[in-house]
PLY file of the C-alpha trace (Angstrom):
ply
format ascii 1.0
element vertex 237
property float x
property float y
property float z
element edge 236
property int vertex1
property int vertex2
end_header
-3.23 -1.48 -9.94
-2.07 -0.61 -12.65
-0.42 2.63 -11.06
1.54 0.37 -8.50
3.12 -1.50 -11.19
3.42 0.43 -14.49
4.14 3.99 -15.28
1.98 6.41 -16.94
4.83 7.84 -18.83
3.85 6.13 -22.43
0.20 7.74 -21.86
2.06 11.47 -21.34
4.01 11.07 -24.17
1.18 9.91 -26.41
-0.62 13.75 -24.68
2.67 15.20 -26.13
3.01 13.64 -29.22
-0.85 14.89 -30.17
-1.49 17.62 -28.70
1.89 19.09 -26.65
2.40 21.99 -29.16
-1.27 23.05 -28.81
-1.06 22.84 -24.88
1.88 24.40 -24.24
0.26 27.88 -25.86
-1.52 28.04 -22.98
1.32 27.05 -20.43
0.11 23.39 -20.32
2.13 20.44 -20.17
1.12 17.10 -21.42
1.69 15.28 -17.81
-0.31 17.95 -16.07
-3.34 17.45 -18.30
-2.95 13.59 -18.48
-2.88 13.40 -14.58
-5.86 15.83 -14.51
-7.96 13.66 -16.97
-6.73 10.53 -15.17
-7.98 11.89 -11.59
-11.13 13.30 -13.14
-12.01 9.93 -14.38
-11.15 8.24 -11.13
-13.54 10.76 -9.15
-16.40 10.27 -11.82
-16.00 6.70 -11.73
-16.34 6.87 -7.78
-19.21 9.21 -7.87
-21.14 7.32 -10.34
-20.94 4.36 -8.33
-22.14 6.16 -5.34
-25.03 7.44 -7.22
-26.03 4.01 -8.45
-25.13 4.93 -12.41
-24.44 2.42 -14.63
-20.43 2.20 -15.61
-19.51 3.21 -18.98
-16.56 1.87 -21.01
-13.55 3.48 -20.01
-12.86 4.66 -23.22
-15.93 6.48 -23.70
-15.94 8.02 -20.52
-12.47 9.61 -20.90
-13.53 11.17 -24.38
-16.80 12.42 -23.14
-14.85 14.34 -20.21
-11.90 15.43 -22.16
-13.22 18.73 -23.17
-14.20 19.61 -19.78
-10.90 18.54 -18.61
-9.05 20.86 -20.67
-11.32 23.54 -19.76
-10.83 23.18 -16.01
-7.37 23.40 -16.92
-7.71 27.17 -17.99
-8.40 26.69 -21.82
-11.35 28.86 -22.91
-14.60 27.13 -24.23
-14.85 29.02 -27.60
-10.87 27.59 -27.90
-11.78 23.76 -27.50
-13.34 23.33 -31.17
-10.37 22.35 -33.03
-8.16 22.06 -30.76
-8.11 18.30 -30.65
-9.91 15.34 -32.35
-11.61 12.11 -31.83
-8.61 10.28 -33.13
-6.37 12.14 -30.50
-8.52 11.09 -28.11
-8.94 7.59 -28.70
-5.03 6.87 -29.37
-3.96 8.43 -26.13
-6.71 6.64 -24.72
-5.19 3.06 -26.05
-2.04 3.86 -24.89
-3.36 4.19 -21.39
-5.00 1.14 -21.67
-2.83 -1.53 -23.56
0.45 0.11 -23.64
1.75 1.38 -20.29
5.49 -0.05 -19.13
6.51 -1.20 -16.12
8.22 0.88 -13.53
11.69 0.12 -12.66
12.25 -2.67 -10.16
8.84 -4.60 -11.11
10.42 -8.16 -11.81
12.99 -7.63 -9.01
10.51 -7.21 -6.75
8.14 -10.03 -8.04
11.69 -12.42 -7.83
12.29 -11.25 -3.94
8.60 -12.01 -2.98
9.03 -15.77 -4.65
12.11 -16.37 -2.73
10.91 -14.74 0.16
7.97 -17.48 0.21
5.37 -14.64 -0.38
2.56 -15.47 -3.16
1.51 -12.69 -5.25
-1.83 -11.98 -6.75
-3.31 -8.72 -8.37
-6.60 -7.00 -7.28
-7.47 -4.55 -10.06
-10.65 -2.85 -11.54
-8.80 -2.59 -14.68
-10.03 -6.26 -15.71
-8.23 -9.91 -16.19
-7.41 -9.21 -19.95
-5.95 -5.80 -19.82
-3.92 -6.52 -16.55
-2.34 -9.96 -18.14
-1.71 -7.59 -21.26
0.26 -5.27 -19.26
2.54 -8.15 -17.45
2.83 -9.83 -20.90
3.97 -6.48 -22.46
6.95 -6.25 -19.56
7.68 -9.93 -20.35
6.30 -11.37 -17.20
3.52 -14.29 -17.50
0.87 -13.50 -14.75
-1.69 -16.16 -14.91
-5.03 -15.32 -15.03
-6.01 -17.31 -11.99
-3.63 -14.64 -9.60
-5.92 -11.58 -11.21
-8.63 -10.88 -8.98
-11.27 -8.83 -10.88
-13.49 -6.25 -8.31
-16.26 -6.36 -10.97
-16.96 -9.64 -9.29
-18.63 -8.07 -6.48
-19.92 -5.51 -8.58
-18.07 -2.41 -7.01
-14.82 -0.56 -7.48
-11.85 0.25 -5.01
-11.75 1.52 -2.27
-15.56 0.40 -1.24
-15.03 -2.07 1.57
-16.84 -5.21 -0.34
-14.01 -5.66 -2.52
-11.46 -6.07 0.26
-14.04 -7.90 2.88
-14.56 -10.31 -0.24
-11.05 -10.95 -0.72
-10.48 -11.32 2.80
-13.10 -14.06 2.94
-11.62 -16.03 -0.15
-8.52 -15.82 0.95
-9.13 -16.93 4.80
-10.74 -19.99 3.00
-8.17 -20.72 0.88
-5.24 -20.02 3.05
-6.19 -20.34 6.66
-3.82 -18.59 8.96
-1.72 -17.18 6.29
-0.62 -13.34 6.87
-2.06 -11.08 4.18
-0.48 -8.35 2.89
-1.68 -5.85 0.31
0.46 -3.31 -1.60
-0.27 -0.43 -3.54
0.55 3.22 -4.98
-2.49 4.55 -3.58
-3.15 5.50 0.10
-6.69 5.53 -0.12
-6.70 1.87 -1.77
-4.19 0.55 1.29
-6.80 2.47 3.60
-9.64 0.30 2.47
-7.54 -2.71 2.63
-6.44 -2.16 6.11
-9.84 -1.60 7.17
-10.79 -5.22 6.42
-7.82 -6.56 8.06
-4.89 -6.30 5.67
-1.41 -5.71 6.66
-0.28 -2.94 4.28
2.58 -2.36 1.94
2.70 1.40 0.22
5.25 2.50 -2.50
5.30 6.35 -2.79
6.70 6.39 -6.09
3.44 7.61 -7.45
2.08 9.83 -5.04
4.93 10.35 -3.08
3.28 11.72 0.14
1.80 9.81 2.33
-0.89 11.86 3.85
-1.14 9.97 6.99
-3.65 12.03 8.93
-5.73 11.25 5.92
-5.13 7.76 5.33
-3.20 6.39 8.18
0.16 4.53 8.54
0.99 1.56 6.46
3.19 -1.51 7.86
5.69 -0.94 5.20
6.36 2.18 2.92
9.24 2.20 0.12
10.13 4.78 -2.51
10.28 1.69 -5.32
9.01 -1.23 -6.05
12.33 -3.25 -5.62
12.74 -1.70 -2.28
8.94 -2.49 -1.59
9.52 -6.28 -2.17
12.76 -6.21 -0.04
10.99 -4.73 2.84
7.77 -6.86 2.44
10.00 -9.76 2.91
12.25 -8.26 5.73
8.91 -8.03 7.70
6.59 -10.86 6.45
8.71 -13.42 5.07
9.33 -16.81 6.47
0 1
1 2
2 3
3 4
4 5
5 6
6 7
7 8
8 9
9 10
10 11
11 12
12 13
13 14
14 15
15 16
16 17
17 18
18 19
19 20
20 21
21 22
22 23
23 24
24 25
25 26
26 27
27 28
28 29
29 30
30 31
31 32
32 33
33 34
34 35
35 36
36 37
37 38
38 39
39 40
40 41
41 42
42 43
43 44
44 45
45 46
46 47
47 48
48 49
49 50
50 51
51 52
52 53
53 54
54 55
55 56
56 57
57 58
58 59
59 60
60 61
61 62
62 63
63 64
64 65
65 66
66 67
67 68
68 69
69 70
70 71
71 72
72 73
73 74
74 75
75 76
76 77
77 78
78 79
79 80
80 81
81 82
82 83
83 84
84 85
85 86
86 87
87 88
88 89
89 90
90 91
91 92
92 93
93 94
94 95
95 96
96 97
97 98
98 99
99 100
100 101
101 102
102 103
103 104
104 105
105 106
106 107
107 108
108 109
109 110
110 111
111 112
112 113
113 114
114 115
115 116
116 117
117 118
118 119
119 120
120 121
121 122
122 123
123 124
124 125
125 126
126 127
127 128
128 129
129 130
130 131
131 132
132 133
133 134
134 135
135 136
136 137
137 138
138 139
139 140
140 141
141 142
142 143
143 144
144 145
145 146
146 147
147 148
148 149
149 150
150 151
151 152
152 153
153 154
154 155
155 156
156 157
157 158
158 159
159 160
160 161
161 162
162 163
163 164
164 165
165 166
166 167
167 168
168 169
169 170
170 171
171 172
172 173
173 174
174 175
175 176
176 177
177 178
178 179
179 180
180 181
181 182
182 183
183 184
184 185
185 186
186 187
187 188
188 189
189 190
190 191
191 192
192 193
193 194
194 195
195 196
196 197
197 198
198 199
199 200
200 201
201 202
202 203
203 204
204 205
205 206
206 207
207 208
208 209
209 210
210 211
211 212
212 213
213 214
214 215
215 216
216 217
217 218
218 219
219 220
220 221
221 222
222 223
223 224
224 225
225 226
226 227
227 228
228 229
229 230
230 231
231 232
232 233
233 234
234 235
235 236
């Protein structure tokens, strides 16, 4: 979350709008730069947690690492001055934080799960308000009580205390119920599976399962609509 339910297309389009022609001069696409930016941020977030560094606001982190991202994509250091400004970075970051759009099949998947007797919660490090806003923009009312913020345990996914805490809470609330964790990141599901969840993986974002690294999942589907149907077929009442 949010990648499992919401596409990064809007953020990539924002990079293209602000910097596309400049990046093209170096043979770079907006998509490549944004994905590298995103993955670099995820790596830094993980390493900050491992080294017990305080977690800075996402917008600040993204602004700080952007020059490094551009340079690692092949743009010479001497060319970075004047290539972008703070307003460019803030605009793109705001689109990522508040303007992502739903992946196809999201509403259909939620309806399929509901009709199949499967309750739905979100587990995310993006914060309750941000997650609720994503769903609201998609025309879906997601109650705050169904959004579980990983900051409650002071660590980020895929650190095991996140999933261990979820398992303990849900076993207490819903004893005997089957627990299924769905995601578009295989590493996220590996953490969940290690703590007792069944796992459901959509390949729409990563495309490659990398089974030798992350293990097999109970359900695998190419998109959200198919994922909902596969979950109900395997686990529905």
